[in-house]
C-alpha positions as CSV (number, residue, x, y, z in Angstrom):
1,M,-13.2,15.1,5.1
2,P,-10.6,15.3,2.4
3,T,-9.8,12.1,0.4
4,P,-6.5,11.1,-1.3
5,T,-6.2,11.5,-5.0
6,F,-3.8,8.6,-5.6
7,A,-1.9,10.7,-8.2
8,S,1.2,8.8,-9.5
9,R,3.5,11.0,-7.3
10,A,1.4,10.6,-4.2
11,Q,3.1,8.8,-1.4
12,L,1.8,5.7,0.3
13,V,3.2,4.5,3.7
14,R,3.3,0.9,4.8
15,F,4.0,0.1,8.5
16,I,6.9,-2.3,8.8
17,D,6.8,-4.7,11.7
18,P,10.1,-5.2,13.6
19,E,10.1,-8.8,12.6
20,H,10.5,-7.7,9.0
21,Y,13.6,-5.6,9.5
22,Q,16.8,-6.8,7.8
23,D,20.4,-6.0,8.7
24,N,20.9,-4.1,5.4
25,G,18.2,-1.6,6.4
26,R,15.6,-2.9,4.0
27,A,12.3,-4.4,4.8
28,N,12.1,-8.1,3.9
29,V,9.7,-9.3,1.3
30,A,7.2,-10.5,3.9
31,A,6.5,-6.9,4.9
32,F,4.5,-6.5,1.7
33,I,2.7,-9.8,1.8
34,D,-0.3,-10.1,4.0
35,D,-0.9,-13.6,5.2
36,D,-4.6,-13.0,5.6
37,S,-4.9,-12.3,1.9
38,L,-3.4,-15.6,0.9
39,S,-5.9,-17.6,2.9
40,N,-9.0,-15.3,2.8
41,A,-10.8,-14.8,-0.5
42,K,-12.7,-11.9,1.0
43,Y,-9.6,-9.9,1.9
44,D,-9.9,-6.5,0.4
45,G,-6.4,-5.1,-0.1
46,L,-3.0,-4.3,1.3
47,S,-3.2,-1.8,4.2
48,V,-1.3,1.5,3.7
49,N,-1.7,5.1,4.7
50,S,-1.8,8.2,2.5
51,M,0.7,11.0,3.0
52,E,-1.8,13.3,1.3
53,L,-3.8,13.2,4.7
54,H,-1.1,12.5,7.4
55,T,2.6,13.1,7.8
56,R,5.1,10.4,8.6
57,N,5.1,11.4,12.3
58,Q,1.3,11.3,12.4
59,I,1.2,7.8,10.8
60,A,3.9,6.6,13.2
61,A,1.8,7.8,16.1
62,I,-1.2,5.8,14.7
63,Y,0.8,2.6,14.7
64,E,2.4,3.4,18.0
65,D,-1.1,3.4,19.5
66,K,-2.5,0.5,17.4
67,K,0.4,-1.9,17.8
68,K,1.4,-0.8,21.3
69,A,4.8,-0.3,19.8
70,A,7.6,1.9,21.1
71,R,9.3,4.4,18.9
72,P,11.0,4.4,16.6
73,I,8.4,3.1,14.2
74,A,9.5,1.8,10.9
75,V,7.6,2.8,7.7
76,S,8.3,2.3,4.1
77,V,7.3,5.1,1.7
78,H,6.5,4.4,-2.0
79,L,4.9,6.4,-4.7
80,V,1.7,5.2,-6.3
81,S,3.8,4.8,-9.5
82,D,6.1,2.4,-7.6
83,Y,3.1,0.3,-6.6
84,N,1.8,0.4,-10.2
85,S,5.3,-0.8,-11.5
86,A,5.4,-3.6,-8.9
87,F,1.9,-4.8,-10.1
88,A,3.1,-4.7,-13.7
89,G,6.1,-6.8,-12.8
90,A,3.6,-9.3,-11.2
91,G,1.6,-9.5,-14.4
92,I,-1.3,-7.2,-13.5
93,A,-1.9,-4.2,-15.7
94,I,-2.9,-0.9,-14.1
95,E,-4.7,1.6,-16.2
96,E,-5.3,5.3,-15.6
97,V,-8.9,6.2,-16.4
98,V,-9.8,9.9,-16.6
99,H,-13.4,10.9,-16.3
100,G,-15.7,13.6,-14.9
101,E,-15.8,17.4,-15.0
102,P,-13.3,18.6,-13.8
103,P,-11.3,15.7,-15.1
104,Q,-10.3,13.2,-12.3
105,A,-8.0,10.2,-12.8
106,V,-8.6,6.8,-11.2
107,W,-6.3,3.8,-11.4
108,T,-8.0,0.6,-12.3
109,F,-7.3,-3.0,-12.9
110,A,-9.2,-5.9,-14.4
111,A,-10.7,-8.4,-12.0
112,H,-13.7,-10.8,-12.3
113,G,-14.6,-9.4,-15.8
114,A,-14.7,-5.7,-14.8
115,Q,-12.5,-2.8,-14.2
116,R,-12.1,-2.1,-10.5
117,P,-10.4,0.8,-8.6
118,A,-6.8,0.0,-7.8
119,Y,-6.7,2.2,-4.6
120,E,-9.4,3.1,-2.2
121,H,-9.6,5.5,0.8
122,D,-10.7,3.4,3.8
123,P,-10.8,5.7,6.8
124,R,-11.0,4.0,10.2
125,D,-11.5,5.3,13.8
126,G,-8.2,7.0,14.7
127,N,-6.7,6.3,11.3
128,K,-8.3,8.7,8.8
129,S,-5.5,8.3,6.2
130,H,-5.9,4.5,6.0
131,C,-6.2,3.2,2.4
132,L,-6.3,-0.1,0.7
133,V,-4.2,-1.1,-2.3
134,K,-7.0,-3.1,-3.9
135,V,-5.0,-4.6,-6.8
136,T,-3.9,-7.4,-4.5
137,C,-7.4,-8.8,-4.9
138,G,-6.4,-9.6,-8.5
139,F,-3.5,-11.9,-7.6
140,R,-4.3,-15.4,-8.8
141,T,-1.3,-17.1,-7.2
142,P,1.1,-16.7,-4.3
143,L,3.9,-16.2,-6.9
144,Q,2.2,-12.9,-8.0
145,W,2.3,-11.7,-4.4
146,L,6.0,-12.6,-4.2
147,Q,6.8,-10.9,-7.5
148,F,5.0,-7.8,-6.3
149,A,6.5,-7.8,-2.8
150,R,10.1,-8.3,-4.0
151,R,9.8,-5.1,-6.1
152,L,8.6,-3.1,-3.2
153,A,11.1,-4.5,-0.7
154,Y,14.0,-3.8,-3.0
155,K,13.7,0.0,-2.8
156,P,13.5,2.3,-0.9
157,T,14.6,1.1,2.5
158,Y,12.3,1.6,5.4
159,E,12.7,4.7,7.6
160,L,12.6,4.9,11.4
161,V,10.3,7.6,12.7
162,Y,11.2,8.9,16.2
């Protein structure tokens, strides 16, 4: 099975719950904050899908089934570089580490005294493009979540997939 590369121009898709729609067509900040992560130290990342493995329509179909939601399904699409910028704005440095032959780049962040992968492919039954944005494990305060989420909610607006 192919795996995403998480190149800086790769697109990551976040499902936007209808409760997070705003009148101005943007997702509200809460769409990028996972309540479980604030209360659960074992939480392992923000759930997204990779457009390297599925199209918007395929991702919408996954959430249509999973959430028993009717179309249109709202998704927010950001580049990996947008996520990296949002983390920098929240005070977490993301570093690109190139290794191996042929050279392969991996985004990392410092947590618990070690460099950890920032993004991870996490396929699930019926959702082979599921990934985790692992950097959220490095947030030390709810304020960092808020700073991160505000940057992602600002742009771009969510899209409705019919």
